C-alpha angles and dihedrals in degrees: 000000000000090000091052091048091052093044094053094034093238123141111259091231091056092051091050092052092050091049089052091054100255110146122229118263091249092054097043095049092047091059096047096076098051123096124207117241090255093051092049092050091050093050091049090051092056095044 
């Protein structure tokens, strides 16, 4: 993995996190604000 990190000029720690399934900050923040259809329906019911 160190060779791949050096080849693509990516920090080794970042590559390890991706291989372990941890999403990037950009991807994880983008999903935090979205409600599922069921959650949205429930919130509309209470409002």
